[in-house]
GUROTOR-77477 format. One line per 8 residues: for each residue x, y negated, z negated of C-alpha. Coordinates in steps of 0.05 Angstrom, whole numbers, plus 32768, in hexadecimal, padded with zeros to 4 digits. Example, Ala and Ser with C-alpha at 12.3 -4.5 7.8 and 13.67 -1.06 7.14 Angstrom:
! residues 2
80F6/805A/7F64  8111/8015/7F71
END
This chain:
! residues 370
8000/8000/8000  8039/7FD1/7FEE  805B/7FE2/8030  801C/7FD4/8058  8016/7F90/8035  805D/7F7D/8045  8055/7F95/808D  8017/7F6A/8095
803C/7F2E/8077  8075/7F37/80A8  8046/7F42/80E3  8020/7F01/80D4  805C/7ED7/80BC  805D/7E93/80DE  80A5/7E81/80CA  80BF/7E86/8112
8085/7E5A/8129  8094/7E25/80F5  80E0/7E1F/80FA  80E0/7DF9/813D  80B1/7DC4/8121  80D3/7DB7/80DE  8112/7D92/80C9  8148/7DC4/80B4
8143/7DAD/806B  80F8/7DBB/806B  8104/7E02/8083  812E/7E11/8046  80F4/7E16/8014  80D2/7E47/8043  8111/7E73/8044  8115/7E6F/7FF8
80CD/7E87/7FF3  80DC/7EC0/8024  8117/7ED4/7FF9  80EE/7ED3/7FB9  80B8/7EFE/7FDA  80EA/7F32/7FF3  80EC/7F70/7FC6  812C/7F76/7F9C
8143/7FB6/7FBE  8140/7F96/8004  817C/7F76/8026  8176/7F2A/802A  81B7/7F1C/804F  818F/7F07/808D  816D/7ED1/8063  81B0/7EB9/8049
81C9/7EB8/8091  818D/7E8D/80A5  819B/7E5D/806B  81E4/7E57/807F  81D2/7E4B/80C9  819F/7E18/80B4  81CB/7DEE/8085  8212/7DF6/80A0
820B/7DB6/80C9  81F7/7D8E/808B  8222/7D6D/8056  820D/7D9F/8020  8254/7DBA/8020  8254/7DDC/7FDB  8213/7E02/7FE9  8227/7E15/8030
826B/7E2D/8017  8249/7E59/7FE3  821C/7E77/8019  8259/7E84/8045  827D/7EA7/800C  823E/7ED1/7FFE  8238/7EE6/8047  8281/7EF9/804B
8288/7F1A/8006  82BB/7EE6/7FEE  82C6/7ED6/7FA5  82C8/7E8C/7FB2  82BA/7E5D/7FEC  82F3/7E4D/801E  831E/7E10/8013  8300/7DED/8051
82BF/7DE3/802A  82E4/7DC3/7FF0  8306/7D95/8022  82C3/7D83/8042  82A6/7D75/7FFD  82DD/7D42/7FF0  82D0/7D22/8034  8285/7D1D/8025
8292/7CFD/7FE1  82C1/7CCA/8001  828E/7CB9/8036  8258/7CB2/8002  8283/7C82/7FDA  828F/7C58/8019  8245/7C55/8028  8236/7C42/7FE0
8267/7C07/7FE4  824B/7BF0/8027  8203/7BF1/8010  820C/7BDB/7FC8  81FC/7B92/7FD4  81BD/7B9D/7FFE  81A3/7BD3/7FCE  81AC/7BA3/7F93
8186/7B6D/7FB9  814C/7B9B/7FC9  814A/7BB0/7F80  8144/7B68/7F69  80FC/7B55/7F5C  8107/7B0B/7F6B  8124/7B1C/7FB0  80ED/7B4F/7FC0
80B7/7B1D/7FAC  80D1/7AED/7FE2  80CB/7B22/8019  8090/7B1E/8049  8071/7B4C/807D  809B/7B2C/80B5  80DC/7B55/80B6  8102/7B23/80E1
80F1/7AEB/80B0  8108/7B18/8076  814A/7B26/809A  8155/7ADB/80A6  8145/7ACC/805D  8176/7B01/8043  81AB/7AEB/8075  81A6/7AA1/8062
81A0/7AAA/8016  81C8/7AEA/8009  81F4/7AF6/8047  81D1/7B36/805C  81E2/7B4D/80A3  81BF/7B7D/80D3  81FB/7BAC/80CB  81ED/7BB1/8080
81A5/7BC5/808F  81BD/7BFA/80C0  81EB/7C16/808A  81AD/7C25/805F  8193/7C51/8097  81D6/7C75/80A0  81DE/7C7E/8055  8197/7C99/8050
81A5/7CCC/8086  81E6/7CDF/8065  81C6/7CE9/8020  818F/7D13/8041  81C4/7D3F/8061  81E5/7D47/801C  81A3/7D5F/7FFF  8199/7D21/7FD4
8152/7D17/7FEC  813C/7CE6/7FB6  8174/7CB5/7FC7  8168/7CC0/8012  811E/7CAE/800B  812E/7C6E/7FE5  8163/7C58/8018  8136/7C66/8054
80FD/7C40/8032  812B/7C04/8027  8142/7C07/8070  80F9/7C06/8088  80EB/7BC7/8061  811E/7B9F/8089  812C/7BC2/80CB  810E/7BA8/810D
8128/7BE5/8134  80E6/7C0A/8140  8106/7C4C/8155  8131/7C4F/8117  80F7/7C3A/80EB  80CF/7C73/8107  8108/7CA4/80FC  810F/7C89/80B4
80C5/7C98/80A9  80CF/7CE1/80BC  810C/7CE3/808E  80E3/7CC2/8055  80AB/7CF6/805E  80DD/7D30/805C  80FE/7D12/801E  80BA/7D0A/7FFB
80A9/7D53/800C  80EB/7D6D/7FF2  80E5/7D45/7FB1  809B/7D5A/7FAB  8085/7D12/7FAA  8041/7D25/7FC8  801D/7CE2/7FC2  8053/7CBF/7FE8
8057/7CF9/801A  800D/7CF1/8029  8016/7CA6/8035  8050/7CB5/8065  8026/7CE8/808B  7FF0/7CB3/8097  8024/7C7F/80AB  8043/7CAE/80DE
7FFD/7CBF/80F8  7FF2/7C75/8106  8037/7C6E/8125  802B/7CA9/8154  7FE7/7C8C/8169  8003/7C47/8178  804D/7C4C/8188  8047/7C87/81B6
8004/7C73/81D5  801E/7C74/821C  8044/7CB6/8215  8014/7CF0/820B  804B/7D25/820C  8071/7D02/81D4  8030/7CFA/81AD  8023/7D45/81B3
8069/7D55/819A  8067/7D25/8160  8021/7D3A/814B  8038/7D83/814C  8071/7D71/811D  8044/7D48/80EF  8011/7D81/80EB  8047/7DB1/80D2
8066/7D7F/80A2  8022/7D6B/8085  8015/7DB2/806C  8047/7DA5/8033  801C/7D6F/8010  7FDB/7D8F/8029  7FE4/7DCE/7FFF  800C/7DB1/7FC6
7FE3/7D73/7FB5  7F98/7D77/7FA9  7F8D/7D2F/7FBC  7FAD/7D3A/8000  7F82/7D77/8013  7F44/7D50/8029  7F6A/7D19/804E  7F98/7D47/8075
7F5F/7D78/8085  7F38/7D3D/80A2  7F76/7D27/80C9  7F7F/7D6C/80E7  7F36/7D6F/80FC  7F3B/7D2C/811F  7F37/7D33/816B  7F81/7D24/817C
7F9B/7D54/8147  7F6A/7D8D/8154  7F7D/7D87/819E  7FC6/7D8B/818B  7FB9/7DCA/8161  7F95/7DEB/819C  7FCB/7DD9/81CE  800A/7DDE/81A6
8003/7E05/8165  7FC3/7E2F/815E  7FE1/7E54/8122  7FD0/7E16/80F9  7F88/7E30/80FA  7F9C/7E5E/80C1  7FA9/7E21/8095  7F6C/7DFB/80AD
7F41/7E37/809D  7F61/7E3E/8058  7F58/7DF3/804A  7F0E/7DF3/805F  7EFD/7E32/8037  7F21/7E1C/7FF8  7F00/7DD7/7FFF  7EBC/7DF8/7FF5
7EB8/7DEE/7FA9  7EE1/7DAE/7FA3  7EBF/7D6C/7F90  7EBD/7D36/7FC5  7EF0/7CFE/7FC5  7EBB/7CC7/7FC7  7E74/7CDE/7FD0  7E75/7D14/7F9B
7E4C/7D43/7FC7  7E75/7D56/8005  7E4A/7D8F/801D  7E37/7D6D/805F  7E80/7D5F/806F  7E93/7DA5/805B  7E5E/7DC3/8089  7E78/7D98/80C3
7EBF/7DB2/80B6  7EA6/7DFA/80B6  7E83/7DEE/80F9  7EC1/7DCE/8117  7EED/7E07/80FC  7EBF/7E3D/8119  7EBE/7E1A/815C  7F0A/7E16/8160
7F14/7E5E/8147  7EE3/7E76/817D  7F07/7E4E/81B3  7F4E/7E63/819E  7F3F/7EAC/818E  7F64/7EC2/81CD  7FA1/7E98/81BB  7FA9/7EA5/8170
7F8A/7ED3/813C  7F9E/7EEA/80F6  7F75/7F07/80BB  7F62/7EC1/80A4  7F45/7EAA/80E7  7F29/7EF0/80F2  7F02/7EE8/80B1  7EE3/7EA8/80CC
7ED1/7ECB/810D  7EB3/7F08/80EB  7E89/7EDD/80BB  7E72/7EA3/80E6  7E76/7EBC/812E  7E68/7F07/812B  7E40/7F07/80E9  7E62/7F48/80D9
7E65/7F49/808D  7E8A/7F8B/8086  7EC0/7F73/80B6  7EC3/7F30/8090  7ED1/7F56/804F  7F07/7F80/806F  7F27/7F42/808D  7F23/7F1E/804A
7F4D/7F55/8029  7F81/7F4F/8061  7F7F/7F03/805C  7F8D/7F07/8011  7FCE/7F2C/801F  7FE2/7EF9/8054  7FD3/7EBD/8028  7FFC/7ED9/7FEF
8039/7EDF/801D  8031/7E9A/803D  805C/7E61/8021  8026/7E2D/8028  7FE9/7E56/8014  8002/7E82/7FDA  7FE9/7E51/7FA5  7FA4/7E4D/7FC7
7F9A/7E98/7FD0  7F6E/7EA4/7F93  7F43/7E67/7FA2  7F3C/7E7E/7FEA  7F26/7EC4/7FD6  7EF2/7EAA/7FA5  7ED5/7E76/7FD6  7ED5/7EA8/8010
7EAD/7EDB/7FE7  7E7A/7EA4/7FD8  7E75/7E95/8023  7E69/7EDE/8033  7E30/7EE1/8000  7E14/7E9E/8017  7E14/7EB3/8061  7DF6/7EF7/8050
7DBE/7ED7/8029  7DAC/7EA9/8062  7D9D/7EE2/8093  7D82/7F19/8065  7D40/7F1A/803E  7D56/7F55/8013  7D9B/7F60/7FF4  7DB8/7F9E/7FD4
7DD9/7F84/7F95  7E10/7FB9/7F9B
END
């Protein structure tokens, strides 16, 4: 039984689907989860190899050196990693010196109170009163990238936020927003991550308006990244579910990443018993989401199916209650082995059982209590 569960988990694993759409640092928690879920008597060297391949291009020299030693059965990491560590520390010190002045200014309440929404005016004000140059602002971006590559995500998020306040380079500001979102996810700052998701949604809608292909690519990335706050922060669940059901995003899911239907289905079903954000009685909105979900599952059945979407099909399209119960048992195994859904698995199971009973009652006049 345990083997069949692990086989089902492997068969329906979406890790290879996710990796192309995530930053390398965001893949790392998924690999950690995979390692934790692997039985103790199984070899995990392939996961260690994946971690090494993922992070060897970063500045996390100590950690990468330890992974290399582990892979090659060495007692300690090679000297080249110690040398790289010293280089990284020297570079960090240089960046710290170059950005010290501007960081102090942006930490001064009097200076910040004089800043306005016009970035060019802010730059002129800082240049005239404090000698700040465009190069100093650029250094904030470079230092933020550097700290992110070192795995210091809290510092990276702060630096990229400061850069965004002043920079007029729209491309770099957009890149900094993605970096800020990744930093918020990796420091589990879910409220800020939700804000960044919504900012990036607006940016994709407006900045890439004339480039549908780029919009598709960026929306695909945002859908995958948004799953982190969606299933870790209760307040984000409703907003991100609504976002994914909006026409541009549901189209993106259908065209580019139909496997996201697993997460939409889980979000809708687990939303069943949750109080509404504003109205207090969200049943109408919930029913609309169920209808939208059923429509998309029906349309995409030829493209993607797993026990979670098959449960939706059995219950709402085929009205096959025995099949729905079988699929629900399979879905439970899948959810418990899914990085994003493991914490929602019990809620999903409970809500799904209610839905089976509810649907059964709607079409039967008599019910066998057994």
